[in-house]
C-alpha positions in Angstrom: 28.7 19.2 -2.8 25.2 17.7 -3.4 24.4 14.5 -1.6 24.0 11.3 -3.7 20.6 9.8 -4.2 21.5 7.0 -1.9 22.6 9.4 0.8 19.4 11.4 0.5 17.3 8.2 0.6 19.0 7.1 3.8 18.6 10.5 5.4 14.9 10.6 4.5 14.3 7.1 5.8 16.1 7.6 9.1 14.4 11.0 9.6 10.9 9.6 9.0 11.5 6.4 11.1 13.1 8.2 14.1 11.4 11.6 14.1 8.9 12.8 11.6 6.4 10.0 11.6 6.0 10.5 15.4 5.1 6.8 15.7 6.5 4.2 18.1 6.4 1.0 16.1 4.6 -2.0 17.6 6.9 -4.7 19.0 6.2 -6.9 16.0 8.1 -4.5 13.7 11.8 -4.0 13.5 13.6 -1.3 11.6 16.7 -2.3 9.8 19.6 0.0 10.6 18.0 1.1 13.8 16.7 -1.8 15.9 19.3 -4.1 14.3 21.8 -3.8 11.5 20.5 -4.1 7.9 22.9 -7.1 7.5 21.4 -8.8 10.5 17.9 -8.1 9.3 18.6 -9.5 5.9 20.2 -12.6 7.3 17.2 -13.3 9.6 14.8 -12.7 6.7 16.8 -15.2 4.6 16.1 -17.8 7.3 12.4 -16.8 7.4 12.8 -15.5 11.0 11.9 -12.0 9.9 9.4 -11.0 7.1 10.4 -8.0 4.9 7.6 -5.4 4.6 8.7 -2.1 3.2 12.0 -0.1 2.8 13.9 -2.1 5.4 11.0 -2.5 7.9 10.5 -6.1 9.0 7.8 -8.1 10.8 8.7 -10.7 13.5 5.6 -12.7 12.5 3.7 -13.3 9.3 2.4 -9.9 8.1 -1.2 -8.8 8.3 -2.9 -5.8 6.8 -2.5 -4.0 10.1 1.3 -4.6 10.2 1.7 -3.5 6.6 -0.3 -0.4 7.5 2.0 0.3 10.4 5.0 -0.1 8.1 3.5 2.4 5.6 2.6 4.7 8.5 6.2 4.9 9.7 7.1 6.6 6.4 4.4 9.3 6.7 4.1 12.2 9.1 0.9 12.6 11.1 -0.6 15.2 8.8 -0.2 12.9 5.8 -1.6 9.9 7.6 -4.8 11.8 8.5 -5.2 13.2 5.0 -4.1 10.5 2.5 -5.8 7.3 1.5 -3.5 4.4 0.2 -4.9 2.9 -3.0 -4.3 0.8 -6.1 -1.3 -1.5 -5.9 -0.3 -0.2 -2.5 -3.7 -1.1 -1.1 -3.4 -4.5 -2.8 -0.1 -4.9 -1.0 -1.7 -4.0 2.3 -4.1 -6.9 1.8 -1.3 -9.3 0.9 -2.1 -9.5 -2.8 0.8 -7.6 -4.4 4.6 -7.2 -3.9 5.8 -4.4 -1.6 5.6 -1.0 -3.5 8.6 1.2 -4.1 6.3 4.2 -3.7 3.2 4.5 -1.6 0.3 5.2 -4.0 -2.1 7.5 -2.3 -5.0 10.0 -2.9 -5.8 13.1 -0.8 -9.0 12.4 1.1 -10.1 15.8 2.1 -7.9 18.4 0.5 -6.1 19.2 -2.8 -3.5 21.3 -1.1 -1.7 18.9 1.2 2.1 19.3 1.0 4.6 16.6 1.6 7.8 17.0 3.6 10.9 16.6 1.4 11.7 13.4 3.2 8.2 11.9 2.4 8.7 12.7 -1.3 11.1 9.8 -1.6 8.4 7.4 -0.6 5.0 8.5 -2.0 3.2 9.3 -5.3 -0.1 11.1 -5.1 -3.2 11.2 -7.3 -6.5 13.0 -6.9 -9.1 10.3 -6.9 -12.4 10.8 -5.0 -13.6 8.1 -2.6 -16.6 7.9 -0.4 -16.4 7.2 3.3 -17.7 3.7 2.6 -14.6 3.0 0.5 -11.8 3.4 3.0 -10.7 1.2 5.8 -8.4 1.7 8.8 -5.2 -0.4 8.7 -3.1 0.4 11.7 -2.3 4.1 11.6 -3.2 4.6 7.9 -6.3 4.2 5.8 -6.6 2.3 2.5 -9.3 1.7 0.0 -11.4 -1.3 0.9 -10.5 -4.6 -0.8 -13.6 -4.3 -3.1 -12.7 -0.7 -4.3 -9.1 -1.7 -4.6 -9.9 -4.6 -6.9 -12.2 -2.4 -9.0 -9.5 0.3 -9.2 -6.9 -2.2 -10.4 -9.2 -3.5 -13.1 -9.8 0.1 -14.3 -6.4 1.7 -14.0 -3.5 -0.6 -13.2 -1.7 -2.1 -16.2 0.7 -5.0 -16.6 1.3 -8.5 -15.4 1.8 -7.5 -11.8 -1.6 -5.9 -11.7 -3.2 -9.0 -13.3 -1.7 -11.2 -10.6 -2.9 -8.8 -7.9 -6.5 -8.9 -9.3 -6.5 -12.6 -9.7 -5.2 -13.1 -6.1 -8.0 -10.8 -4.8 -10.7 -12.6 -6.8 -9.5 -15.9 -5.1 -9.4 -14.6 -1.5 -12.8 -15.3 0.1 -11.9 -13.3 3.2 -11.6 -10.1 1.0 -15.1 -10.3 -0.4 -14.0 -9.7 -4.0 -15.8 -12.5 -5.8 -16.1 -11.8 -9.6 -19.9 -11.0 -9.4 -19.4 -8.6 -6.5 -16.5 -6.8 -8.3 -18.5 -6.5 -11.5 -21.4 -5.0 -9.5 -19.0 -2.5 -8.0 -17.7 -1.5 -11.4 -21.2 -1.0 -12.7 -22.0 1.2 -9.6 -19.1 3.6 -10.3 -20.0 6.8 -12.1 -18.2 8.3 -15.0 -15.3 5.9 -15.2 -13.3 5.3 -18.3 -12.7 1.8 -19.7 -15.5 0.1 -17.7 -16.2 -2.5 -20.5 -12.5 -3.4 -20.6 -12.3 -3.6 -16.8 -15.4 -6.0 -16.7 -13.8 -8.2 -19.4 -10.5 -8.2 -17.4 -12.4 -9.5 -14.3 -14.0 -12.2 -16.3 -10.7 -13.2 -17.9 -8.9 -13.4 -14.5 -11.7 -15.0 -12.6 -11.2 -18.5 -11.3 -12.7 -21.3 -13.2 -16.2 -22.3 -11.9 
């Protein structure tokens, strides 16, 4: 008999967290169902003792990009972590500007032939977008597009209210370096991108009032 989707998800999650990722999580991360029961984790999260990150992984303190990167890294095997670059809404989540993603959005950095393990396929979606070495940033054991490139990507490619909120949040976060003039300059610098004019208008529309 074929296993149900829920059973396959639980098998994939446990397999990645305990074996395939080959990572020992830092002490600030707890894995629901492994380090404590999922019910205990949810109860502590409801009391703001734990902070939910991703697929039943929790932080014991307020999340940072590094901790979110660790949570993502626990769902990827080493070959994937060294090859893939997290981008778009997943990168926005890494920087604290978007809700946790159901699937990790990523692009292959150095190869078009990378293959995922069947367990990883429950947690990732891949695109083939080219980035320069100046556009990726280490976040724990994974790499993500820089905040500036992430904001430009969202303006160009991500649709819907959630993306608008993520863009507006990034434009208002001084520590990310995504002020509207800087993002507009980054959009002008990108070559051969569709919808540039619409993206520029979107940035102006979502920018904070002067």
